[in-house]
N, C-alpha and C positions, 0 to 999 in steps of 0.2 A: 155161279154163285150157289153156295152150298143154302137150301132150305134153313129159315129157323123152327126149333124145334117146338112145337106147340104142345099148350095140353091135351088134347088129342094124342099126340104122341106118347105121352107118358101115359094114361091111362089104357091104354093100349098095349101097353112095356109094361108096366104093373098087375095086368088081368084086374084092371077095373075099374068103378067109372069116373065120368069128370065130372062130378058130381062128389067125388070121395076124393079126389085130385083136388078140389078148389077147396074143401074141407080143409085140408093139410095145409094147404097155402095162406089160408086165413087162422089158425092155430083154432079152429072150430072148436067147443066144448063138445067130449064125446068121443072124438078118434081115437083110435085103440091105439096104443106104444106100436104093436104091429102092423098096424094101415101107413102109422107114422114113417115108419123105417122102410117097409116096401116101397110106398112112393117117393120117398127123396133116396132112395137108391136108383130107383127107375133113373129122376132127375138127374143126379150124378154120373150114371154109366151113358144117358143122352147128350148130354152138359147144354140142362136146361134151365132157361135165366126166367123167370117174368117179364114181360112185355110192361116195365109203368105205364105208358100211356092207357093201356088197355088195362090196366089195372086201377088208372087211376079216373077212367069213365064210368068204373064199377064203383066207385064209391072212395078207394082206397092206391094210393100209391109208395106204401113201405117205404117212407123216404123221410126224414126228420133232419133239420135243418136249424144248424148251431152257428150265432151270428155272435161275432165278436167285433172289436175293432180296429185290433193287430198281429199279427205272430207272431211279432218278437218278442210282448211277454213270455217267458216262460212261465209261468203258473199257467195259462191255458192251457197249456199240454198236460200238465196234471191233472186241471177238469175233463180236458179233451180224453183223455185216456180211463179215468172215472166211467162219461158218457159210453165207451167204445164199449169196455168190460162190461158194464150194466145192457148193450143191448147187442153187444155178442153171439147171446143163446139164437136171436131172435131172426126175426125174417128181415127183421127192415135195416135200411141203409142208412150210416149218418153224412150227410154232405156241410162241408163246413165252406162258411163264407166273410172273409174278412174286411167290413165295410170303411175303417178309419176313424176319424174320432169323432166327424160332425154328424149329427143328430137329421141329417138331411141326406146325406149318403147311405147312412143306416138303413133309415124308413122305406127310402128305396132301393135298400138289399130284401126287407121283411120282406114287402109288396112283391116282388121275385118269386122268396119261397111260398107265397102264397099262391101266389096264379099259379105256380107249377105243381097246384094241389099237393102239399108236405103232408105230410100228417100232424105235423106237431114243430113247434119252434123252441128251441132253450137257446134266451138273449142272455150271454155273459155281460154284466153291467152294464146294461144300452143307455145311451145316447138321445134313445128315443124318445119325444114328450110322454110323460103317462099316460097322457088321454087317447095317442095312438096306438099304445100299448093294448090298453083296456079293448079298444076296437075291436084290434087284430088278432086279441084272444076270445074276442063274444063270436068268432067262426070259428078261428082254428084253435087246438088246444095249443096251452101256450106253458112255458114252467123261465120266468127271470132268474137269475143268479147273480149274489151279490146285492144288489137295494133291497133295502128293508122294510121297505114301502110295503104294505097290502091288498090286496084286488081281491076281490070276489071272483072275478073271469078269469083267472093265472095263479099257478101256484109260485114259491117263494123259497128259495137253496140261500142262505147267508152262513157267513160264518158269526161268533160272537163278537165283532171286531169292539164293543166299547170295553170291554174284558181284556181282549187283545192290550190293546194303546195301555190299560190301566197294569199289565204286566210287564209291559217296556217301563214305565216311569218307576212301577216299587223297585223291580231291578236297579235300576240306575242311580236311584235314591238311597237305595239301599249299601249301593256301591261307594258311596259320597260325595255324586255328583249333585248338581248347586242348577247350573248354568247348563239346562237340558233345550235343546232346539227341535224341532219338527219341522218336517220337510212334509208337504202335500202338496194336490193337484185341485187347479180352480173348477172339475170337472166340468159338468154344464148347467147352468143355472138357469137356463132354460124350460129348460128338460120336464120342472117337474114335479122331480123327484125329492123327498122330505130326507130318505132314508139312507142314502147313498155311500158307499162304505167309510168315501175321504172325509165326506158329513161327521159322521158318527166318531171314527175316531179322531179328529180334529176336538169334538166335544169333547170326547172323554177324555183325551190328553190336557184339555184345560181343565176338569173338572179332576183330574190325578194331581196335576202338579198343585192344586189348590189345596188338597188335601195334606200333602207331603207340606204346606206353608213357603210352594215356591212360584207362588203366582206369579210375581216380581222378573223374578229371574227366568223366564220363559220365553221362547223368540219360537214363528210360527215363518217357515220361507213357504208361496206357493207357488210353484213353480211347473210343474206337470212329474207325469208319472214313466219317464224315461231314461235311459242312459245320458241322454245329455242335457235334460233339464235336471236330473239327478247333483250333473256336474257343477249347472249353474247355481243350485240350490248353497251348492256346499262352497263356491267361493264368493255366492253372498252373507251367508251364517261366518264363514272362519276369517273375517277380517279381525285384526289386530286389537280392535279398541272393546270390542266385549261379545271377544270369540267365547262361543260354549265348548262344554269340556266334553259334551255327549251329544249324539245329534240321531232324532232318529228319524227312517224314511215311509215311508206307507206301504213303499212298496219295493222289495229283492231289486229289479233292474235300475230300479232309481238309485238304490245305496251305491252300488257298482260305479253308479256316478260318483259319487258322496268321495267315496273313497281313491276313487281318481284327483280330482278336488284335494281332497289331503295332502296326497301324494305331489300332487305339481307346488304345491306350498310349503312341500320341504318337514312338513308336520308327520308325525306317526300314530299307524294306530297299533293298538290301545294307548301308548304313554302319552301321548298329545292332547288324543280327542279318541274318545269311543263311539263306533256304529255301531246302529240295529235295526233293519233289514224287517219286511213285512212279508210273509207269503212263502219263506222253505224253500224257495226253488233248490233245484237239483246244484247248483253252479256254487249256491252256499255254501256250499260240506269242501268244495275243494281246498287244500290246504294252500294256495298261496290267499284265498279270499277269506276262509276261515270265518262267515258273518254268523252273528249274533243275530235270529233271528224269531220271529212268530209264525210256526208251521199253522196253516187255514185248514187242513188237510183239505188241499182241493182234491184229491182225487177219490174222496168219499163226495163229499159237492157235489162233483161230476155224475159219480153212480147215483147218488140221491136225484141230481134231478131227472136222470132218463129215466129210472126208476118212476118218476110220480108225474111223468108227462106220458108214460104209456098207459098209468092207471086213465089218468085224461083222454088219453085215447080210446079206453075202452070205455069210458061212459061217465067215468065218477065227474062232482060236478064243485062239489064240497072242496073250497078252500083250502091250501094245507100251507103253511111253512116251515120248516124246517132248519133247525142252526144248528153247528155247527161247534164244539168247543176247542179254542184255541190251546196251543202249547207255547209255552214259550226256550227255545232251543241255545242254549251260552253257547257259544265257541268264544275264540280266541280276537276276537274286534270289541269285546268289552273287557275294562278291569276297575280295580278300585283306583278313585281320582289319586294321582300322584301330586 
């Protein structure tokens, strides 16, 4: 078997000391661009790869863990693209784990990432109880994406979900809709997060309906944020007796299920019912779907999360919350009440 290239080999090839190579690997302050180019050129030519276990013994593994509940939500892909874009110019590698929706499963995966000495964690809308996230963040730099709860131990990246919900209700009310329904997810009440996206959106939806004098017309279906859950919500809401003329789903992937329910019931979008999603995933712009939705700037959220995490890893201790401004993208799934 071919012997693994070591830091000593790189130093000998570049004509520098092993200490100089180590500084380049750590992106240490004071290393000249010429030295960086020289050492990294030797690494490339020799095919050198840092040994993760050995780096961990010295204090860093140059790995970042990203935890999410499911890889089936296309919006998470936008966030991951932003994370990777920000991390790409560094020596860090991004490792992604999909743990499912259960708090225990997510906590087990987060612990496994910590046990493997990952340098930091990005938790996307975690179901893990807040107290456990605080405990983890006390020893491992952590950024939480999605939840509006703040904590001294971790950083937070959110979308202004209250503003996003108001954009949707204002848009539908301006089109003449009065019977407006909202589809949401139960989330994980036992996790003790008080500012999860679904809670913020649900509260803002209710307040916006009240401001338009439509509180008596509002309906809410709580099933979950998946295509199947959206379908179930659509079938539940679109009963003939009190059928809404517009449905606002809290996630695009669930709105696709609502559209399927509309189709199966022999109704038309937007003639019989207008449908609005949330996230602005790539599928939403497809001509066959053409979904009106709220753009959360997922790429920017991911890039901000990665940037904050690198700052945490470098020693910043002050907590930071970054909020994105949502934007309503109007497409063919909504129209004036007919």
